[in-house]
N, CA, C, O and the ligand as a Tripos MOL2 file, in Angstrom:
@<TRIPOS>MOLECULE
protein
  277   275    70     0     0
PROTEIN
NO_CHARGES

@<TRIPOS>ATOM
      1 N          -1.1770    0.9800   14.9910 N.3       1 MET1
      2 CA         -0.6790    1.1020   13.6160 C.3       1 MET1
      3 C           0.4880    0.1400   13.3930 C.2       1 MET1
      4 O           1.3540   -0.0130   14.2540 O.2       1 MET1
      5 N           0.4970   -0.4860   12.2600 N.am      2 GLN2
      6 CA          1.5190   -1.4720   11.9490 C.3       2 GLN2
      7 C           2.1850   -1.1000   10.6310 C.2       2 GLN2
      8 O           1.5470   -0.5170    9.7540 O.2       2 GLN2
      9 N           3.4520   -1.4300   10.4880 N.am      3 THR3
     10 CA          4.1620   -1.1450    9.2450 C.3       3 THR3
     11 C           4.6100   -2.4440    8.6130 C.2       3 THR3
     12 O           5.1600   -3.3190    9.2820 O.2       3 THR3
     13 N           4.3680   -2.5630    7.3130 N.am      4 THR4
     14 CA          4.8180   -3.7510    6.6140 C.3       4 THR4
     15 C           5.5000   -3.3490    5.3140 C.2       4 THR4
     16 O           5.1840   -2.3110    4.7310 O.2       4 THR4
     17 N           6.4340   -4.1750    4.8680 N.am      5 THR5
     18 CA          7.1130   -3.9360    3.6010 C.3       5 THR5
     19 C           6.7720   -5.0640    2.6430 C.2       5 THR5
     20 O           6.9950   -6.2360    2.9490 O.2       5 THR5
     21 N           6.2360   -4.7120    1.4900 N.am      6 LEU6
     22 CA          5.9050   -5.7240    0.4920 C.3       6 LEU6
     23 C           6.8030   -5.5530   -0.7240 C.2       6 LEU6
     24 O           6.9840   -4.4410   -1.2200 O.2       6 LEU6
     25 N           7.3590   -6.6520   -1.1980 N.am      7 LYS7
     26 CA          8.1820   -6.6370   -2.4110 C.3       7 LYS7
     27 C           7.2510   -6.7170   -3.6200 C.2       7 LYS7
     28 O           6.3740   -7.5790   -3.6840 O.2       7 LYS7
     29 N           7.4480   -5.8230   -4.5590 N.am      8 ILE8
     30 CA          6.5530   -5.7420   -5.7110 C.3       8 ILE8
     31 C           7.3360   -5.9230   -7.0060 C.2       8 ILE8
     32 O           8.3780   -5.3020   -7.2160 O.2       8 ILE8
     33 N           6.8040   -6.7980   -7.8740 N.am      9 GLN9
     34 CA          7.4390   -6.9980   -9.1680 C.3       9 GLN9
     35 C           6.6040   -6.3530  -10.2580 C.2       9 GLN9
     36 O           5.3750   -6.3610  -10.1950 O.2       9 GLN9
     37 N           7.2700   -5.7960  -11.2520 N.am     10 GLY10
     38 CA          6.5690   -5.2820  -12.4220 C.3      10 GLY10
     39 C           6.5140   -3.7710  -12.5240 C.2      10 GLY10
     40 O           5.9650   -3.2390  -13.4890 O.2      10 GLY10
     41 N           7.0750   -3.0630  -11.5410 N.am     11 MET11
     42 CA          7.0820   -1.5930  -11.6310 C.3      11 MET11
     43 C           8.2130   -1.1490  -12.5560 C.2      11 MET11
     44 O           9.3530   -1.5920  -12.4190 O.2      11 MET11
     45 N           7.8790   -0.2690  -13.5010 N.am     12 THR12
     46 CA          8.9060    0.1750  -14.4380 C.3      12 THR12
     47 C           9.1020    1.6920  -14.4540 C.2      12 THR12
     48 O          10.0970    2.1710  -14.9990 O.2      12 THR12
     49 N           8.1900    2.4460  -13.8780 N.am     13 CYS13
     50 CA          8.3140    3.9070  -13.9540 C.3      13 CYS13
     51 C           7.5410    4.5820  -12.8290 C.2      13 CYS13
     52 O           6.9030    3.9200  -12.0110 O.2      13 CYS13
     53 N           7.6070    5.8930  -12.8030 N.am     14 GLY14
     54 CA          6.9130    6.6560  -11.7740 C.3      14 GLY14
     55 C           5.4040    6.5010  -11.8340 C.2      14 GLY14
     56 O           4.7170    6.6490  -10.8230 O.2      14 GLY14
     57 N           4.8830    6.1990  -13.0300 N.am     15 GLY15
     58 CA          3.4460    5.9730  -13.1710 C.3      15 GLY15
     59 C           3.0090    4.7380  -12.4090 C.2      15 GLY15
     60 O           1.9500    4.7230  -11.7820 O.2      15 GLY15
     61 N           3.8340    3.7020  -12.4690 N.am     16 CYS16
     62 CA          3.5470    2.4690  -11.7200 C.3      16 CYS16
     63 C           3.5470    2.7710  -10.2270 C.2      16 CYS16
     64 O           2.6680    2.3140   -9.4960 O.2      16 CYS16
     65 N           4.5170    3.5280   -9.7860 N.am     17 VAL17
     66 CA          4.6220    3.9060   -8.3770 C.3      17 VAL17
     67 C           3.3500    4.6210   -7.9310 C.2      17 VAL17
     68 O           2.7960    4.3290   -6.8710 O.2      17 VAL17
     69 N           2.8970    5.5660   -8.7590 N.am     18 ASN18
     70 CA          1.6980    6.3270   -8.4120 C.3      18 ASN18
     71 C           0.4550    5.4480   -8.3960 C.2      18 ASN18
     72 O          -0.4080    5.6110   -7.5340 O.2      18 ASN18
     73 N           0.3570    4.5090   -9.3500 N.am     19 SER19
     74 CA         -0.8120    3.6180   -9.3780 C.3      19 SER19
     75 C          -0.9000    2.8320   -8.0870 C.2      19 SER19
     76 O          -1.9680    2.7220   -7.4850 O.2      19 SER19
     77 N           0.2290    2.2860   -7.6660 N.am     20 ILE20
     78 CA          0.2280    1.4640   -6.4620 C.3      20 ILE20
     79 C          -0.0950    2.3040   -5.2360 C.2      20 ILE20
     80 O          -0.8700    1.8920   -4.3730 O.2      20 ILE20
     81 N           0.5030    3.4760   -5.1700 N.am     21 LYS21
     82 CA          0.2170    4.3880   -4.0590 C.3      21 LYS21
     83 C          -1.2780    4.6890   -3.9840 C.2      21 LYS21
     84 O          -1.8840    4.6540   -2.9130 O.2      21 LYS21
     85 N          -1.8570    4.9850   -5.1480 N.am     22 THR22
     86 CA         -3.2700    5.3550   -5.1970 C.3      22 THR22
     87 C          -4.1810    4.2300   -4.7320 C.2      22 THR22
     88 O          -5.0780    4.4560   -3.9200 O.2      22 THR22
     89 N          -3.9590    3.0010   -5.2440 N.am     23 VAL23
     90 CA         -4.8690    1.9150   -4.8570 C.3      23 VAL23
     91 C          -4.7260    1.5730   -3.3790 C.2      23 VAL23
     92 O          -5.7030    1.2020   -2.7290 O.2      23 VAL23
     93 N          -3.5110    1.6960   -2.8450 N.am     24 LEU24
     94 CA         -3.3150    1.3770   -1.4310 C.3      24 LEU24
     95 C          -3.9230    2.4380   -0.5320 C.2      24 LEU24
     96 O          -4.5490    2.1230    0.4800 O.2      24 LEU24
     97 N          -3.7350    3.7070   -0.9090 N.am     25 GLU25
     98 CA         -4.2520    4.7900   -0.0680 C.3      25 GLU25
     99 C          -5.7730    4.8180   -0.0670 C.2      25 GLU25
    100 O          -6.3850    5.3820    0.8410 O.2      25 GLU25
    101 N          -6.3880    4.2100   -1.0830 N.am     26 ARG26
    102 CA         -7.8390    4.1670   -1.1770 C.3      26 ARG26
    103 C          -8.4340    3.1790   -0.1620 C.2      26 ARG26
    104 O          -9.6040    3.2980    0.2010 O.2      26 ARG26
    105 N          -7.6520    2.2270    0.2850 N.am     27 LEU27
    106 CA         -8.1520    1.2330    1.2330 C.3      27 LEU27
    107 C          -8.3530    1.8670    2.6000 C.2      27 LEU27
    108 O          -7.5380    2.6670    3.0590 O.2      27 LEU27
    109 N          -9.4750    1.4880    3.2520 N.am     28 SER28
    110 CA         -9.6720    2.0420    4.5840 C.3      28 SER28
    111 C          -8.7160    1.3410    5.5460 C.2      28 SER28
    112 O          -8.5040    0.1310    5.4630 O.2      28 SER28
    113 N          -8.1570    2.1070    6.4380 N.am     29 GLY29
    114 CA         -7.1970    1.5680    7.3830 C.3      29 GLY29
    115 C          -5.7580    1.8060    6.9890 C.2      29 GLY29
    116 O          -4.8460    1.6400    7.7990 O.2      29 GLY29
    117 N          -5.5510    2.2040    5.7120 N.am     30 VAL30
    118 CA         -4.1840    2.4780    5.2750 C.3      30 VAL30
    119 C          -3.8640    3.9410    5.5560 C.2      30 VAL30
    120 O          -4.5680    4.8490    5.1150 O.2      30 VAL30
    121 N          -2.7970    4.1410    6.2920 N.am     31 ASP31
    122 CA         -2.4570    5.4750    6.7580 C.3      31 ASP31
    123 C          -1.4130    6.1320    5.8700 C.2      31 ASP31
    124 O          -1.5820    7.2690    5.4290 O.2      31 ASP31
    125 N          -0.3280    5.4010    5.6100 N.am     32 GLN32
    126 CA          0.7450    6.0020    4.8280 C.3      32 GLN32
    127 C           1.3970    4.9720    3.9280 C.2      32 GLN32
    128 O           1.5890    3.8240    4.3260 O.2      32 GLN32
    129 N           1.7380    5.3820    2.7090 N.am     33 VAL33
    130 CA          2.3320    4.4690    1.7450 C.3      33 VAL33
    131 C           3.5730    5.1110    1.1330 C.2      33 VAL33
    132 O           3.5270    6.2390    0.6430 O.2      33 VAL33
    133 N           4.6660    4.3820    1.1680 N.am     34 ASP34
    134 CA          5.8780    4.8130    0.4770 C.3      34 ASP34
    135 C           6.2650    3.7380   -0.5100 C.2      34 ASP34
    136 O           6.5570    2.6070   -0.1200 O.2      34 ASP34
    137 N           6.2690    4.0840   -1.7980 N.am     35 VAL35
    138 CA          6.6200    3.0960   -2.8080 C.3      35 VAL35
    139 C           7.9590    3.4810   -3.4090 C.2      35 VAL35
    140 O           8.1660    4.6240   -3.8180 O.2      35 VAL35
    141 N           8.8720    2.5060   -3.4580 N.am     36 SER36
    142 CA         10.1880    2.7500   -4.0310 C.3      36 SER36
    143 C          10.3670    1.9210   -5.2940 C.2      36 SER36
    144 O          10.3210    0.6910   -5.2630 O.2      36 SER36
    145 N          10.5720    2.6190   -6.4050 N.am     37 LEU37
    146 CA         10.8210    1.9430   -7.6810 C.3      37 LEU37
    147 C          12.1710    1.2420   -7.6340 C.2      37 LEU37
    148 O          12.3160    0.1120   -8.1000 O.2      37 LEU37
    149 N          13.1510    1.9240   -7.0670 N.am     38 GLU38
    150 CA         14.5130    1.4050   -6.9960 C.3      38 GLU38
    151 C          14.5960    0.0970   -6.2050 C.2      38 GLU38
    152 O          15.2500   -0.8600   -6.6210 O.2      38 GLU38
    153 N          13.9150    0.0820   -5.0550 N.am     39 ASN39
    154 CA         13.9670   -1.1080   -4.2030 C.3      39 ASN39
    155 C          12.8700   -2.1110   -4.5310 C.2      39 ASN39
    156 O          12.8250   -3.2000   -3.9590 O.2      39 ASN39
    157 N          11.9700   -1.7340   -5.4680 N.am     40 ALA40
    158 CA         10.8390   -2.5930   -5.8330 C.3      40 ALA40
    159 C          10.0490   -3.0190   -4.5960 C.2      40 ALA40
    160 O           9.7890   -4.2030   -4.3860 O.2      40 ALA40
    161 N           9.6780   -2.0400   -3.7890 N.am     41 GLU41
    162 CA          8.9200   -2.3740   -2.5910 C.3      41 GLU41
    163 C           7.9970   -1.2300   -2.1650 C.2      41 GLU41
    164 O           8.1650   -0.0760   -2.5580 O.2      41 GLU41
    165 N           7.0280   -1.6050   -1.3520 N.am     42 ALA42
    166 CA          6.1350   -0.6200   -0.7640 C.3      42 ALA42
    167 C           6.1940   -0.7640    0.7470 C.2      42 ALA42
    168 O           6.0880   -1.8660    1.2850 O.2      42 ALA42
    169 N           6.3640    0.3580    1.4170 N.am     43 VAL43
    170 CA          6.3240    0.3710    2.8770 C.3      43 VAL43
    171 C           4.9740    0.9770    3.2600 C.2      43 VAL43
    172 O           4.6810    2.1290    2.9400 O.2      43 VAL43
    173 N           4.1680    0.1830    3.9450 N.am     44 ILE44
    174 CA          2.7790    0.5630    4.1920 C.3      44 ILE44
    175 C           2.5090    0.6150    5.6900 C.2      44 ILE44
    176 O           2.7770   -0.3370    6.4240 O.2      44 ILE44
    177 N           1.9760    1.7440    6.1190 N.am     45 GLN45
    178 CA          1.5580    1.8850    7.5040 C.3      45 GLN45
    179 C           0.0490    1.7300    7.5310 C.2      45 GLN45
    180 O          -0.6640    2.4630    6.8460 O.2      45 GLN45
    181 N          -0.4410    0.7850    8.3140 N.am     46 TYR46
    182 CA         -1.8780    0.5450    8.3070 C.3      46 TYR46
    183 C          -2.3690    0.0880    9.6740 C.2      46 TYR46
    184 O          -1.5980   -0.3160   10.5450 O.2      46 TYR46
    185 N          -3.6790    0.1700    9.8180 N.am     47 ASP47
    186 CA         -4.3240   -0.2740   11.0440 C.3      47 ASP47
    187 C          -4.7990   -1.7110   10.8330 C.2      47 ASP47
    188 O          -5.7300   -1.9400   10.0610 O.2      47 ASP47
    189 N          -4.1800   -2.6800   11.5010 N.am     48 PRO48
    190 CA         -4.5200   -4.0890   11.2530 C.3      48 PRO48
    191 C          -5.9590   -4.4520   11.6300 C.2      48 PRO48
    192 O          -6.4440   -5.5110   11.2300 O.2      48 PRO48
    193 N          -6.6490   -3.6020   12.3880 N.am     49 SER49
    194 CA         -8.0510   -3.9110   12.7010 C.3      49 SER49
    195 C          -8.9720   -3.4910   11.5590 C.2      49 SER49
    196 O         -10.1410   -3.8770   11.5320 O.2      49 SER49
    197 N          -8.4540   -2.7020   10.6140 N.am     50 LEU50
    198 CA         -9.2670   -2.2410    9.4780 C.3      50 LEU50
    199 C          -8.8240   -2.8350    8.1420 C.2      50 LEU50
    200 O          -9.6360   -3.0040    7.2310 O.2      50 LEU50
    201 N          -7.5360   -3.1500    8.0310 N.am     51 ALA51
    202 CA         -7.0300   -3.6770    6.7620 C.3      51 ALA51
    203 C          -6.1190   -4.8620    7.0520 C.2      51 ALA51
    204 O          -5.4110   -4.8830    8.0590 O.2      51 ALA51
    205 N          -6.1460   -5.8510    6.1560 N.am     52 SER52
    206 CA         -5.2730   -7.0110    6.3270 C.3      52 SER52
    207 C          -4.1960   -7.0080    5.2520 C.2      52 SER52
    208 O          -4.3250   -6.3540    4.2170 O.2      52 SER52
    209 N          -3.1380   -7.7510    5.5220 N.am     53 ILE53
    210 CA         -2.0610   -7.9020    4.5440 C.3      53 ILE53
    211 C          -2.6310   -8.4250    3.2300 C.2      53 ILE53
    212 O          -2.2310   -7.9900    2.1500 O.2      53 ILE53
    213 N          -3.5770   -9.3740    3.3380 N.am     54 ASP54
    214 CA         -4.1670   -9.9430    2.1290 C.3      54 ASP54
    215 C          -4.8660   -8.8760    1.3020 C.2      54 ASP54
    216 O          -4.7730   -8.8800    0.0750 O.2      54 ASP54
    217 N          -5.5660   -7.9610    1.9700 N.am     55 GLN55
    218 CA         -6.2280   -6.8710    1.2420 C.3      55 GLN55
    219 C          -5.2070   -5.9790    0.5430 C.2      55 GLN55
    220 O          -5.4250   -5.5310   -0.5820 O.2      55 GLN55
    221 N          -4.0880   -5.7260    1.2280 N.am     56 LEU56
    222 CA         -3.0310   -4.9080    0.6280 C.3      56 LEU56
    223 C          -2.4920   -5.6010   -0.6240 C.2      56 LEU56
    224 O          -2.3300   -4.9800   -1.6740 O.2      56 LEU56
    225 N          -2.2190   -6.8950   -0.4900 N.am     57 LYS57
    226 CA         -1.6710   -7.6580   -1.6160 C.3      57 LYS57
    227 C          -2.6510   -7.7240   -2.7760 C.2      57 LYS57
    228 O          -2.2650   -7.5920   -3.9380 O.2      57 LYS57
    229 N          -3.9330   -7.9310   -2.4500 N.am     58 THR58
    230 CA         -4.9490   -8.0130   -3.4970 C.3      58 THR58
    231 C          -5.0560   -6.7000   -4.2550 C.2      58 THR58
    232 O          -5.1790   -6.6960   -5.4800 O.2      58 THR58
    233 N          -5.0090   -5.5880   -3.5350 N.am     59 ALA59
    234 CA         -5.1020   -4.2790   -4.1910 C.3      59 ALA59
    235 C          -3.9430   -4.0830   -5.1620 C.2      59 ALA59
    236 O          -4.1150   -3.5280   -6.2470 O.2      59 ALA59
    237 N          -2.7660   -4.5450   -4.7600 N.am     60 ILE60
    238 CA         -1.5890   -4.4010   -5.6290 C.3      60 ILE60
    239 C          -1.7130   -5.3030   -6.8530 C.2      60 ILE60
    240 O          -1.4180   -4.8770   -7.9700 O.2      60 ILE60
    241 N          -2.1470   -6.5420   -6.6490 N.am     61 SER61
    242 CA         -2.2430   -7.4300   -7.8150 C.3      61 SER61
    243 C          -3.3920   -7.0240   -8.7270 C.2      61 SER61
    244 O          -3.3040   -7.1870   -9.9440 O.2      61 SER61
    245 N          -4.4790   -6.4910   -8.1460 N.am     62 ASP62
    246 CA         -5.5690   -5.9740   -8.9890 C.3      62 ASP62
    247 C          -5.1110   -4.8150   -9.8470 C.2      62 ASP62
    248 O          -5.6600   -4.5770  -10.9230 O.2      62 ASP62
    249 N          -4.1010   -4.0870   -9.3760 N.am     63 ALA63
    250 CA         -3.5700   -2.9630  -10.1560 C.3      63 ALA63
    251 C          -2.6070   -3.4430  -11.2300 C.2      63 ALA63
    252 O          -2.1240   -2.6470  -12.0350 O.2      63 ALA63
    253 N          -2.3260   -4.7460  -11.2440 N.am     64 GLY64
    254 CA         -1.5280   -5.3220  -12.3280 C.3      64 GLY64
    255 C          -0.0760   -5.6260  -11.9860 C.2      64 GLY64
    256 O           0.7660   -5.7780  -12.8710 O.2      64 GLY64
    257 N           0.2050   -5.7140  -10.6800 N.am     65 PHE65
    258 CA          1.5810   -5.9780  -10.2640 C.3      65 PHE65
    259 C           1.6470   -7.2410   -9.4260 C.2      65 PHE65
    260 O           0.6440   -7.6730   -8.8570 O.2      65 PHE65
    261 N           2.8180   -7.8250   -9.3540 N.am     66 ASP66
    262 CA          2.9790   -9.0470   -8.5700 C.3      66 ASP66
    263 C           3.6350   -8.7380   -7.2350 C.2      66 ASP66
    264 O           4.6100   -7.9910   -7.1540 O.2      66 ASP66
    265 N           3.0760   -9.3320   -6.1960 N.am     67 VAL67
    266 CA          3.6790   -9.1990   -4.8680 C.3      67 VAL67
    267 C           4.4600  -10.4710   -4.5900 C.2      67 VAL67
    268 O           3.9160  -11.5730   -4.6430 O.2      67 VAL67
    269 N           5.7370  -10.3050   -4.2960 N.am     68 ALA68
    270 CA          6.5740  -11.4650   -3.9850 C.3      68 ALA68
    271 C           6.4640  -11.7890   -2.5070 C.2      68 ALA68
    272 O           6.3730  -10.8950   -1.6660 O.2      68 ALA68
    273 N           6.4740  -13.0740   -2.2030 N.am     69 ASP69
    274 CA          6.3930  -13.4580   -0.7890 C.3      69 ASP69
    275 C           7.7600  -13.5650   -0.1590 C.2      69 ASP69
    276 O           7.8710  -13.8790    1.0260 O.2      69 ASP69
    277 CU          5.0480    2.4550  -15.1140 Cu       70 CU70
@<TRIPOS>BOND
     1     1     2 1
     2     2     3 1
     3     3     4 2
     4     3     5 am
     5     5     6 1
     6     6     7 1
     7     7     8 2
     8     7     9 am
     9     9    10 1
    10    10    11 1
    11    11    12 2
    12    11    13 am
    13    13    14 1
    14    14    15 1
    15    15    16 2
    16    15    17 am
    17    17    18 1
    18    18    19 1
    19    19    20 2
    20    19    21 am
    21    21    22 1
    22    22    23 1
    23    23    24 2
    24    23    25 am
    25    25    26 1
    26    26    27 1
    27    27    28 2
    28    27    29 am
    29    29    30 1
    30    30    31 1
    31    31    32 2
    32    31    33 am
    33    33    34 1
    34    34    35 1
    35    35    36 2
    36    35    37 am
    37    37    38 1
    38    38    39 1
    39    39    40 2
    40    39    41 am
    41    41    42 1
    42    42    43 1
    43    43    44 2
    44    43    45 am
    45    45    46 1
    46    46    47 1
    47    47    48 2
    48    47    49 am
    49    49    50 1
    50    50    51 1
    51    51    52 2
    52    51    53 am
    53    53    54 1
    54    54    55 1
    55    55    56 2
    56    55    57 am
    57    57    58 1
    58    58    59 1
    59    59    60 2
    60    59    61 am
    61    61    62 1
    62    62    63 1
    63    63    64 2
    64    63    65 am
    65    65    66 1
    66    66    67 1
    67    67    68 2
    68    67    69 am
    69    69    70 1
    70    70    71 1
    71    71    72 2
    72    71    73 am
    73    73    74 1
    74    74    75 1
    75    75    76 2
    76    75    77 am
    77    77    78 1
    78    78    79 1
    79    79    80 2
    80    79    81 am
    81    81    82 1
    82    82    83 1
    83    83    84 2
    84    83    85 am
    85    85    86 1
    86    86    87 1
    87    87    88 2
    88    87    89 am
    89    89    90 1
    90    90    91 1
    91    91    92 2
    92    91    93 am
    93    93    94 1
    94    94    95 1
    95    95    96 2
    96    95    97 am
    97    97    98 1
    98    98    99 1
    99    99   100 2
   100    99   101 am
   101   101   102 1
   102   102   103 1
   103   103   104 2
   104   103   105 am
   105   105   106 1
   106   106   107 1
   107   107   108 2
   108   107   109 am
   109   109   110 1
   110   110   111 1
   111   111   112 2
   112   111   113 am
   113   113   114 1
   114   114   115 1
   115   115   116 2
   116   115   117 am
   117   117   118 1
   118   118   119 1
   119   119   120 2
   120   119   121 am
   121   121   122 1
   122   122   123 1
   123   123   124 2
   124   123   125 am
   125   125   126 1
   126   126   127 1
   127   127   128 2
   128   127   129 am
   129   129   130 1
   130   130   131 1
   131   131   132 2
   132   131   133 am
   133   133   134 1
   134   134   135 1
   135   135   136 2
   136   135   137 am
   137   137   138 1
   138   138   139 1
   139   139   140 2
   140   139   141 am
   141   141   142 1
   142   142   143 1
   143   143   144 2
   144   143   145 am
   145   145   146 1
   146   146   147 1
   147   147   148 2
   148   147   149 am
   149   149   150 1
   150   150   151 1
   151   151   152 2
   152   151   153 am
   153   153   154 1
   154   154   155 1
   155   155   156 2
   156   155   157 am
   157   157   158 1
   158   158   159 1
   159   159   160 2
   160   159   161 am
   161   161   162 1
   162   162   163 1
   163   163   164 2
   164   163   165 am
   165   165   166 1
   166   166   167 1
   167   167   168 2
   168   167   169 am
   169   169   170 1
   170   170   171 1
   171   171   172 2
   172   171   173 am
   173   173   174 1
   174   174   175 1
   175   175   176 2
   176   175   177 am
   177   177   178 1
   178   178   179 1
   179   179   180 2
   180   179   181 am
   181   181   182 1
   182   182   183 1
   183   183   184 2
   184   183   185 am
   185   185   186 1
   186   186   187 1
   187   187   188 2
   188   187   189 am
   189   189   190 1
   190   190   191 1
   191   191   192 2
   192   191   193 am
   193   193   194 1
   194   194   195 1
   195   195   196 2
   196   195   197 am
   197   197   198 1
   198   198   199 1
   199   199   200 2
   200   199   201 am
   201   201   202 1
   202   202   203 1
   203   203   204 2
   204   203   205 am
   205   205   206 1
   206   206   207 1
   207   207   208 2
   208   207   209 am
   209   209   210 1
   210   210   211 1
   211   211   212 2
   212   211   213 am
   213   213   214 1
   214   214   215 1
   215   215   216 2
   216   215   217 am
   217   217   218 1
   218   218   219 1
   219   219   220 2
   220   219   221 am
   221   221   222 1
   222   222   223 1
   223   223   224 2
   224   223   225 am
   225   225   226 1
   226   226   227 1
   227   227   228 2
   228   227   229 am
   229   229   230 1
   230   230   231 1
   231   231   232 2
   232   231   233 am
   233   233   234 1
   234   234   235 1
   235   235   236 2
   236   235   237 am
   237   237   238 1
   238   238   239 1
   239   239   240 2
   240   239   241 am
   241   241   242 1
   242   242   243 1
   243   243   244 2
   244   243   245 am
   245   245   246 1
   246   246   247 1
   247   247   248 2
   248   247   249 am
   249   249   250 1
   250   250   251 1
   251   251   252 2
   252   251   253 am
   253   253   254 1
   254   254   255 1
   255   255   256 2
   256   255   257 am
   257   257   258 1
   258   258   259 1
   259   259   260 2
   260   259   261 am
   261   261   262 1
   262   262   263 1
   263   263   264 2
   264   263   265 am
   265   265   266 1
   266   266   267 1
   267   267   268 2
   268   267   269 am
   269   269   270 1
   270   270   271 1
   271   271   272 2
   272   271   273 am
   273   273   274 1
   274   274   275 1
   275   275   276 2
@<TRIPOS>SUBSTRUCTURE
     1 MET1         2 RESIDUE 1 A MET
     2 GLN2         6 RESIDUE 1 A GLN
     3 THR3        10 RESIDUE 1 A THR
     4 THR4        14 RESIDUE 1 A THR
     5 THR5        18 RESIDUE 1 A THR
     6 LEU6        22 RESIDUE 1 A LEU
     7 LYS7        26 RESIDUE 1 A LYS
     8 ILE8        30 RESIDUE 1 A ILE
     9 GLN9        34 RESIDUE 1 A GLN
    10 GLY10       38 RESIDUE 1 A GLY
    11 MET11       42 RESIDUE 1 A MET
    12 THR12       46 RESIDUE 1 A THR
    13 CYS13       50 RESIDUE 1 A CYS
    14 GLY14       54 RESIDUE 1 A GLY
    15 GLY15       58 RESIDUE 1 A GLY
    16 CYS16       62 RESIDUE 1 A CYS
    17 VAL17       66 RESIDUE 1 A VAL
    18 ASN18       70 RESIDUE 1 A ASN
    19 SER19       74 RESIDUE 1 A SER
    20 ILE20       78 RESIDUE 1 A ILE
    21 LYS21       82 RESIDUE 1 A LYS
    22 THR22       86 RESIDUE 1 A THR
    23 VAL23       90 RESIDUE 1 A VAL
    24 LEU24       94 RESIDUE 1 A LEU
    25 GLU25       98 RESIDUE 1 A GLU
    26 ARG26      102 RESIDUE 1 A ARG
    27 LEU27      106 RESIDUE 1 A LEU
    28 SER28      110 RESIDUE 1 A SER
    29 GLY29      114 RESIDUE 1 A GLY
    30 VAL30      118 RESIDUE 1 A VAL
    31 ASP31      122 RESIDUE 1 A ASP
    32 GLN32      126 RESIDUE 1 A GLN
    33 VAL33      130 RESIDUE 1 A VAL
    34 ASP34      134 RESIDUE 1 A ASP
    35 VAL35      138 RESIDUE 1 A VAL
    36 SER36      142 RESIDUE 1 A SER
    37 LEU37      146 RESIDUE 1 A LEU
    38 GLU38      150 RESIDUE 1 A GLU
    39 ASN39      154 RESIDUE 1 A ASN
    40 ALA40      158 RESIDUE 1 A ALA
    41 GLU41      162 RESIDUE 1 A GLU
    42 ALA42      166 RESIDUE 1 A ALA
    43 VAL43      170 RESIDUE 1 A VAL
    44 ILE44      174 RESIDUE 1 A ILE
    45 GLN45      178 RESIDUE 1 A GLN
    46 TYR46      182 RESIDUE 1 A TYR
    47 ASP47      186 RESIDUE 1 A ASP
    48 PRO48      190 RESIDUE 1 A PRO
    49 SER49      194 RESIDUE 1 A SER
    50 LEU50      198 RESIDUE 1 A LEU
    51 ALA51      202 RESIDUE 1 A ALA
    52 SER52      206 RESIDUE 1 A SER
    53 ILE53      210 RESIDUE 1 A ILE
    54 ASP54      214 RESIDUE 1 A ASP
    55 GLN55      218 RESIDUE 1 A GLN
    56 LEU56      222 RESIDUE 1 A LEU
    57 LYS57      226 RESIDUE 1 A LYS
    58 THR58      230 RESIDUE 1 A THR
    59 ALA59      234 RESIDUE 1 A ALA
    60 ILE60      238 RESIDUE 1 A ILE
    61 SER61      242 RESIDUE 1 A SER
    62 ASP62      246 RESIDUE 1 A ASP
    63 ALA63      250 RESIDUE 1 A ALA
    64 GLY64      254 RESIDUE 1 A GLY
    65 PHE65      258 RESIDUE 1 A PHE
    66 ASP66      262 RESIDUE 1 A ASP
    67 VAL67      266 RESIDUE 1 A VAL
    68 ALA68      270 RESIDUE 1 A ALA
    69 ASP69      274 RESIDUE 1 A ASP
    70 CU70       277 GROUP 0 **** ****
């Protein structure tokens, strides 16, 4: 299991937080997701043999948010 922190732009409320949590938790290989509106970031625990960083980023941008590098 690996943990990564992604900086996310465009979150404005708890609804945004929930959307991001939902799309990430739907991915196979994602174990735990903590999204912070205050810090504008998501801390994601995932299995790198099942999910890639790119998949995580794509899921977030498909939900309408920007991931900062
Ligand atoms: Cu919102």
